[in-house]
MARZAZA-190900 format. One record per residue (C-alpha): chain; residue in one letter; x, y, z; residue number from 1. Coordinates in nm, 4 decimals. Layout:
<vextis>
+-------+-------+----------+----------+----------+------+
! dolum ! torgu !       px !       py !       pz ! vomi !
+-------+-------+----------+----------+----------+------+
!     A !     a !        X !        Y !        Z !  NUM !
...
+-------+-------+----------+----------+----------+------+
</vextis>
This chain:
<vextis>
+-------+-------+----------+----------+----------+------+
! dolum ! torgu !       px !       py !       pz ! vomi !
+-------+-------+----------+----------+----------+------+
!     A !     m !  -1.7980 !  -4.0753 !   2.3853 !    1 !
!     A !     k !  -1.6492 !  -4.1065 !   2.7321 !    2 !
!     A !     p !  -1.8016 !  -3.8674 !   2.9826 !    3 !
!     A !     a !  -1.7245 !  -3.8916 !   3.3543 !    4 !
!     A !     v !  -1.5030 !  -4.1646 !   3.4900 !    5 !
!     A !     l !  -1.6837 !  -4.3306 !   3.7792 !    6 !
!     A !     t !  -1.4967 !  -4.4929 !   4.0639 !    7 !
!     A !     f !  -1.6817 !  -4.7591 !   4.2610 !    8 !
!     A !     a !  -1.6379 !  -4.9641 !   4.5754 !    9 !
!     A !     l !  -1.8788 !  -5.2511 !   4.6320 !   10 !
!     A !     a !  -1.9469 !  -5.5324 !   4.8699 !   11 !
!     A !     a !  -1.9166 !  -5.8969 !   4.7745 !   12 !
!     A !     c !  -2.2252 !  -6.0364 !   4.6024 !   13 !
!     A !     t !  -2.3375 !  -6.3959 !   4.6416 !   14 !
!     A !     t !  -2.6209 !  -6.6104 !   4.5166 !   15 !
!     A !     g !  -2.8697 !  -6.7100 !   4.7850 !   16 !
!     A !     s !  -3.0104 !  -6.5287 !   5.0848 !   17 !
!     A !     t !  -2.7811 !  -6.2686 !   5.2364 !   18 !
!     A !     e !  -2.7997 !  -6.0058 !   5.5064 !   19 !
!     A !     p !  -2.8350 !  -5.6462 !   5.3822 !   20 !
!     A !     s !  -2.4872 !  -5.5469 !   5.2712 !   21 !
!     A !     a !  -2.3200 !  -5.2116 !   5.2265 !   22 !
!     A !     t !  -2.2825 !  -5.1054 !   4.8655 !   23 !
!     A !     s !  -2.1396 !  -4.7727 !   4.7647 !   24 !
!     A !     f !  -2.0127 !  -4.5848 !   4.4660 !   25 !
!     A !     t !  -1.9009 !  -4.2286 !   4.4042 !   26 !
!     A !     d !  -1.8572 !  -4.0119 !   4.0989 !   27 !
!     A !     g !  -1.4822 !  -3.9627 !   4.0919 !   28 !
!     A !     g !  -1.4346 !  -3.7849 !   3.7605 !   29 !
!     A !     e !  -1.5326 !  -3.4778 !   3.5674 !   30 !
!     A !     d !  -1.9105 !  -3.4909 !   3.5349 !   31 !
!     A !     r !  -1.9711 !  -3.4381 !   3.1637 !   32 !
!     A !     l !  -2.3110 !  -3.5066 !   3.0114 !   33 !
!     A !     a !  -2.3770 !  -3.7802 !   2.7579 !   34 !
!     A !     t !  -2.3773 !  -3.6841 !   2.3921 !   35 !
!     A !     p !  -2.7360 !  -3.6132 !   2.2808 !   36 !
!     A !     g !  -2.8803 !  -3.8989 !   2.0803 !   37 !
!     A !     t !  -2.9928 !  -4.2590 !   2.1198 !   38 !
!     A !     h !  -2.7883 !  -4.5105 !   2.3176 !   39 !
!     A !     v !  -2.8986 !  -4.8763 !   2.3151 !   40 !
!     A !     w !  -2.7908 !  -5.1693 !   2.5297 !   41 !
!     A !     t !  -2.9034 !  -5.5151 !   2.4194 !   42 !
!     A !     f !  -2.7835 !  -5.8455 !   2.5566 !   43 !
!     A !     d !  -2.7727 !  -6.0565 !   2.2418 !   44 !
!     A !     d !  -2.3921 !  -6.0650 !   2.2499 !   45 !
!     A !     g !  -2.3437 !  -6.1058 !   2.6238 !   46 !
!     A !     m !  -2.2860 !  -5.8575 !   2.9048 !   47 !
!     A !     p !  -2.2086 !  -5.5031 !   2.7798 !   48 !
!     A !     p !  -1.8726 !  -5.4018 !   2.9300 !   49 !
!     A !     e !  -2.0013 !  -5.0630 !   3.0458 !   50 !
!     A !     l !  -2.2584 !  -5.2205 !   3.2816 !   51 !
!     A !     f !  -2.1326 !  -5.2009 !   3.6399 !   52 !
!     A !     n !  -2.2609 !  -5.4432 !   3.9050 !   53 !
!     A !     v !  -2.3368 !  -5.2465 !   4.2221 !   54 !
!     A !     l !  -2.5129 !  -5.5432 !   4.3844 !   55 !
!     A !     g !  -2.6646 !  -5.8676 !   4.2610 !   56 !
!     A !     d !  -2.5995 !  -6.1942 !   4.0835 !   57 !
!     A !     w !  -2.6374 !  -6.0624 !   3.7293 !   58 !
!     A !     v !  -2.5882 !  -6.2809 !   3.4208 !   59 !
!     A !     v !  -2.6919 !  -6.2764 !   3.0572 !   60 !
!     A !     q !  -2.9097 !  -6.5727 !   2.9563 !   61 !
!     A !     n !  -3.0744 !  -6.6180 !   2.6175 !   62 !
!     A !     g !  -3.0190 !  -6.2547 !   2.5259 !   63 !
!     A !     e !  -3.1653 !  -6.1199 !   2.8523 !   64 !
!     A !     l !  -3.0064 !  -5.9553 !   3.1568 !   65 !
!     A !     v !  -3.1110 !  -6.1639 !   3.4578 !   66 !
!     A !     q !  -3.0860 !  -6.0935 !   3.8309 !   67 !
!     A !     r !  -3.0977 !  -6.4441 !   3.9784 !   68 !
!     A !     g !  -2.9785 !  -6.3816 !   4.3356 !   69 !
!     A !     s !  -3.2011 !  -6.3688 !   4.6432 !   70 !
!     A !     f !  -3.1245 !  -6.0864 !   4.8827 !   71 !
!     A !     a !  -3.2707 !  -5.9718 !   5.2116 !   72 !
!     A !     d !  -3.5090 !  -5.6793 !   5.2436 !   73 !
!     A !     p !  -3.4073 !  -5.3949 !   5.2119 !   74 !
!     A !     d !  -3.1217 !  -5.4762 !   4.9724 !   75 !
!     A !     f !  -3.1559 !  -5.3388 !   4.6202 !   76 !
!     A !     p !  -2.9680 !  -5.5295 !   4.3483 !   77 !
!     A !     r !  -2.8820 !  -5.2920 !   4.0652 !   78 !
!     A !     m !  -2.6526 !  -5.2308 !   3.7719 !   79 !
!     A !     l !  -2.5459 !  -4.8916 !   3.6390 !   80 !
!     A !     i !  -2.4041 !  -4.7702 !   3.3111 !   81 !
!     A !     e !  -2.0470 !  -4.6640 !   3.3792 !   82 !
!     A !     d !  -1.9006 !  -4.3390 !   3.2406 !   83 !
!     A !     l !  -2.2394 !  -4.1902 !   3.1559 !   84 !
!     A !     s !  -2.4251 !  -3.8960 !   3.3089 !   85 !
!     A !     v !  -2.7537 !  -3.7545 !   3.1816 !   86 !
!     A !     a !  -2.9888 !  -3.4703 !   3.2753 !   87 !
!     A !     d !  -3.2876 !  -3.4595 !   3.0369 !   88 !
!     A !     f !  -3.3733 !  -3.7871 !   2.8668 !   89 !
!     A !     h !  -3.6178 !  -4.0609 !   2.7774 !   90 !
!     A !     l !  -3.5240 !  -4.4010 !   2.9206 !   91 !
!     A !     s !  -3.6960 !  -4.7336 !   2.8582 !   92 !
!     A !     v !  -3.6449 !  -5.1012 !   2.9337 !   93 !
!     A !     k !  -3.8364 !  -5.4240 !   2.8846 !   94 !
!     A !     c !  -3.8697 !  -5.6202 !   3.2078 !   95 !
!     A !     k !  -4.0271 !  -5.9412 !   3.3330 !   96 !
!     A !     s !  -4.0683 !  -6.0332 !   3.7005 !   97 !
!     A !     d !  -4.0231 !  -6.4094 !   3.7255 !   98 !
!     A !     a !  -4.0398 !  -6.4705 !   4.1005 !   99 !
!     A !     g !  -4.0096 !  -6.3258 !   4.4491 !  100 !
!     A !     s !  -4.2006 !  -6.3632 !   4.7748 !  101 !
!     A !     v !  -4.0724 !  -6.0540 !   4.9586 !  102 !
!     A !     d !  -4.0898 !  -5.8436 !   4.6440 !  103 !
!     A !     r !  -4.1309 !  -5.8877 !   4.2705 !  104 !
!     A !     a !  -4.0189 !  -5.5573 !   4.1245 !  105 !
!     A !     c !  -3.8342 !  -5.4262 !   3.8226 !  106 !
!     A !     g !  -3.7103 !  -5.0708 !   3.8051 !  107 !
!     A !     l !  -3.5012 !  -4.7995 !   3.6468 !  108 !
!     A !     v !  -3.2427 !  -4.5964 !   3.8367 !  109 !
!     A !     f !  -3.1828 !  -4.2457 !   3.7042 !  110 !
!     A !     r !  -2.9988 !  -3.9266 !   3.7956 !  111 !
!     A !     a !  -2.7890 !  -4.1299 !   4.0385 !  112 !
!     A !     v !  -2.5359 !  -3.9090 !   4.2151 !  113 !
!     A !     d !  -2.3976 !  -4.1901 !   4.4304 !  114 !
!     A !     s !  -2.5173 !  -4.5051 !   4.6058 !  115 !
!     A !     e !  -2.7211 !  -4.3065 !   4.8579 !  116 !
!     A !     n !  -2.8813 !  -4.0458 !   4.6290 !  117 !
!     A !     y !  -3.0885 !  -4.1192 !   4.3171 !  118 !
!     A !     f !  -3.4374 !  -4.1593 !   4.1679 !  119 !
!     A !     i !  -3.6135 !  -4.4924 !   4.1060 !  120 !
!     A !     a !  -3.9139 !  -4.5747 !   3.8900 !  121 !
!     A !     r !  -4.0355 !  -4.9250 !   3.9663 !  122 !
!     A !     a !  -4.3233 !  -5.1630 !   3.8920 !  123 !
!     A !     n !  -4.4258 !  -5.4271 !   4.1462 !  124 !
!     A !     a !  -4.6122 !  -5.7421 !   4.0431 !  125 !
!     A !     l !  -4.7079 !  -5.8289 !   4.4036 !  126 !
!     A !     e !  -4.8672 !  -5.4888 !   4.4651 !  127 !
!     A !     d !  -4.9932 !  -5.4110 !   4.1131 !  128 !
!     A !     n !  -4.8564 !  -5.0586 !   4.1147 !  129 !
!     A !     v !  -4.5903 !  -4.8321 !   3.9663 !  130 !
!     A !     r !  -4.4086 !  -4.5862 !   4.1905 !  131 !
!     A !     l !  -4.1531 !  -4.3071 !   4.1833 !  132 !
!     A !     y !  -3.9019 !  -4.2848 !   4.4656 !  133 !
!     A !     r !  -3.6279 !  -4.0491 !   4.5655 !  134 !
!     A !     v !  -3.3415 !  -4.1920 !   4.7689 !  135 !
!     A !     v !  -3.1733 !  -3.9222 !   4.9795 !  136 !
!     A !     d !  -2.8840 !  -4.0163 !   5.2085 !  137 !
!     A !     g !  -2.9974 !  -4.3777 !   5.1758 !  138 !
!     A !     a !  -3.3600 !  -4.3128 !   5.2789 !  139 !
!     A !     r !  -3.6108 !  -4.4260 !   5.0118 !  140 !
!     A !     i !  -3.9253 !  -4.2105 !   4.9913 !  141 !
!     A !     s !  -4.2189 !  -4.2667 !   4.7547 !  142 !
!     A !     f !  -4.3529 !  -3.9399 !   4.6140 !  143 !
!     A !     a !  -4.5834 !  -4.0592 !   4.3332 !  144 !
!     A !     s !  -4.7759 !  -4.3822 !   4.2724 !  145 !
!     A !     a !  -5.0280 !  -4.5357 !   4.0322 !  146 !
!     A !     d !  -5.2264 !  -4.8589 !   4.0594 !  147 !
!     A !     t !  -5.2036 !  -5.0672 !   3.7429 !  148 !
!     A !     a !  -5.1886 !  -5.4327 !   3.6406 !  149 !
!     A !     v !  -4.8351 !  -5.5697 !   3.6692 !  150 !
!     A !     d !  -4.8284 !  -5.9406 !   3.5842 !  151 !
!     A !     g !  -4.5385 !  -6.1752 !   3.5233 !  152 !
!     A !     g !  -4.5086 !  -6.1165 !   3.1489 !  153 !
!     A !     y !  -4.2781 !  -5.8787 !   2.9641 !  154 !
!     A !     h !  -4.3682 !  -5.5105 !   2.9968 !  155 !
!     A !     t !  -4.2086 !  -5.1798 !   2.9015 !  156 !
!     A !     l !  -4.1134 !  -4.9357 !   3.1765 !  157 !
!     A !     e !  -4.0218 !  -4.5799 !   3.0709 !  158 !
!     A !     v !  -3.9072 !  -4.2572 !   3.2341 !  159 !
!     A !     d !  -3.9157 !  -3.9176 !   3.0663 !  160 !
!     A !     a !  -3.7261 !  -3.6387 !   3.2433 !  161 !
!     A !     r !  -3.7288 !  -3.2699 !   3.1501 !  162 !
!     A !     g !  -3.5885 !  -3.0564 !   3.4264 !  163 !
!     A !     a !  -3.7918 !  -3.1193 !   3.7419 !  164 !
!     A !     h !  -4.0812 !  -3.2766 !   3.5486 !  165 !
!     A !     l !  -4.0832 !  -3.6581 !   3.5518 !  166 !
!     A !     e !  -4.3206 !  -3.8930 !   3.3699 !  167 !
!     A !     v !  -4.3355 !  -4.2702 !   3.4094 !  168 !
!     A !     s !  -4.5031 !  -4.4915 !   3.1512 !  169 !
!     A !     w !  -4.6089 !  -4.8555 !   3.1759 !  170 !
!     A !     d !  -4.6650 !  -5.0348 !   2.8472 !  171 !
!     A !     r !  -4.6559 !  -4.7015 !   2.6597 !  172 !
!     A !     q !  -4.9221 !  -4.5394 !   2.8793 !  173 !
!     A !     v !  -4.8256 !  -4.2501 !   3.1076 !  174 !
!     A !     v !  -4.9255 !  -4.3536 !   3.4609 !  175 !
!     A !     i !  -4.7313 !  -4.0979 !   3.6691 !  176 !
!     A !     s !  -4.6653 !  -3.7300 !   3.6089 !  177 !
!     A !     s !  -4.4853 !  -3.5487 !   3.8902 !  178 !
!     A !     d !  -4.2274 !  -3.2840 !   3.9685 !  179 !
!     A !     d !  -3.9187 !  -3.3218 !   4.1849 !  180 !
!     A !     e !  -3.5996 !  -3.1174 !   4.1634 !  181 !
!     A !     t !  -3.3924 !  -3.3160 !   4.4153 !  182 !
!     A !     f !  -3.1542 !  -3.4478 !   4.1471 !  183 !
!     A !     v !  -3.0820 !  -3.2798 !   3.8149 !  184 !
!     A !     r !  -2.8345 !  -3.5201 !   3.6530 !  185 !
!     A !     g !  -2.6535 !  -3.8470 !   3.7112 !  186 !
!     A !     a !  -2.6123 !  -4.2111 !   3.6141 !  187 !
!     A !     i !  -2.8780 !  -4.4538 !   3.4871 !  188 !
!     A !     g !  -2.9299 !  -4.8260 !   3.5340 !  189 !
!     A !     v !  -3.1646 !  -5.1112 !   3.6243 !  190 !
!     A !     w !  -3.2915 !  -5.1990 !   3.9720 !  191 !
!     A !     t !  -3.4643 !  -5.4744 !   4.1685 !  192 !
!     A !     k !  -3.5459 !  -5.5339 !   4.5350 !  193 !
!     A !     a !  -3.4731 !  -5.8139 !   4.7817 !  194 !
!     A !     d !  -3.5584 !  -6.1596 !   4.6392 !  195 !
!     A !     s !  -3.7031 !  -6.0341 !   4.3084 !  196 !
!     A !     r !  -3.5956 !  -6.2552 !   4.0169 !  197 !
!     A !     v !  -3.6161 !  -6.0256 !   3.7159 !  198 !
!     A !     r !  -3.5277 !  -6.0279 !   3.3465 !  199 !
!     A !     f !  -3.4405 !  -5.7130 !   3.1492 !  200 !
!     A !     d !  -3.3956 !  -5.6481 !   2.7785 !  201 !
!     A !     d !  -3.3460 !  -5.3565 !   2.5394 !  202 !
!     A !     l !  -3.2352 !  -5.0696 !   2.7630 !  203 !
!     A !     v !  -3.2686 !  -4.7558 !   2.5500 !  204 !
!     A !     l !  -3.1609 !  -4.4019 !   2.6406 !  205 !
!     A !     e !  -3.2511 !  -4.0965 !   2.4369 !  206 !
!     A !     a !  -3.0289 !  -3.8215 !   2.5798 !  207 !
!     A !     r !  -3.1332 !  -3.4631 !   2.5093 !  208 !
+-------+-------+----------+----------+----------+------+
</vextis>
C-alpha cells in the first residue's frame, strides 16, 4: 500500500529550549485513501521508517517513541505517518506524560491537510482534561472538552471518526462526543506541546 506521496519542508529541530519555529508540510501527491484494515506501528524494532518528524527531538528508547526536547510555547512537536491518508477510522495510542512545566500533554493528530490545518485530540496531565481542537490556518481552537484524571502513568487515547462525528476515549471510556466537518480526510500522527516530555507506544489505526 502506498497512497499519497507527501512532500515536507521543516525547520531545524534541537534539544533544549528554543523559540517557536516555523514548521510546514504540504500534501504534494495524489490523495488516495488508506486500504481499509488494521495498521499497527510499534517501536520494538526502532523507529518505523514511515514516521516523519515535523518538529521535535524524537527517539526510540526501550521500545517506546519518546519526545525528549523542550520547546517554547506555542510550539507543537509532532510526528506524522508519511504516505497515508484516512477519512473514517479508529485510532489509538498508549501515552505517558513524564514531565513538563509549561504543558504535559500527549495527543493524536488526525485528518491533517497540512501543517496549518488539522484536528487534535489531546490529554493534559497539568489540567486533568481531554480536549478536541481544530487548527485552521494555524489558529488552534478548542471545540469540545471533558474533565478527567490524567496522571503520569500510561493511558490509552483513542479517536473514532465517522464523517463529521468524532468521539474521543480515555482509557477505553468515551469522554467526548462532538461533530465537526472542517476536515474530512488527511494524515495521522502523534502530538505534544511545548516542554512536554512524552512517551508513546502501540499506535493502531483501523481504517474503514
